[in-house]
C-alpha positions, 0 to 999 in steps of 0.5 A: 864688286860693290852693286850700284843698286841694292840687289835686294830691292830687285826681284829675279825671275830664273827659268830653267827646265833643269831643276839643278841648274836653276839651284845653281843660278838661285844660290849665286844670286842669293850669294851676291845679294839678292833676296827676292828670287823666283823660279820657273821650270818653263815659259808658261809658269814663267808668264804667270810669275811676270804677271803676278809679281814685279819682276825686274830680271828675267834670266832664262835658259834657252833650250826647254822643251816646248816653248823656248827661252827665246819664245819667252823673250818674245812674249816679254817684249811683245807688251809695253811692261816687257818691253824694258825688262831686262832679259838674259838668256844662259844658254849653251847655243853659241853659234852666231845665228843664234846670238844674232837672233837673240840681239835682234829680239833685244835680249840684255845680254846672252851668255853662253854655258858654261860661265864662271861665277865671276863672269855670271856676276859681271854680266848680272851687275852690267845689266842692272847698272845699264837699266837701273843705275844707282837711281832704282 
């Protein structure tokens, strides 16, 4: 699958309290062409990175101690710049209630764990196409 826009021009933030999961996601992002990838172990460091860098895509776990991925989504969506920032929740939470809650908060995509590399690549490409098309 050839990306519509050059992935290397898109800064991605991976938020997960599990260092192992962050490494797996980051490794796959590099394999599919992303070169500017940041990571955060929780919401507070993620907010600092979003403030300091030009992040174009957020991938966040839902279940983290303290503030959750849903909290991060709400915080990001509460300001003008974050209102349209592509945001993907990666989570083991597969109950209809949680999925609906995420979409009510305008999540871009909701991916349940475990997921395959192929499905992950498909979702990332879909989000990039929907948000940046070919004019990035």
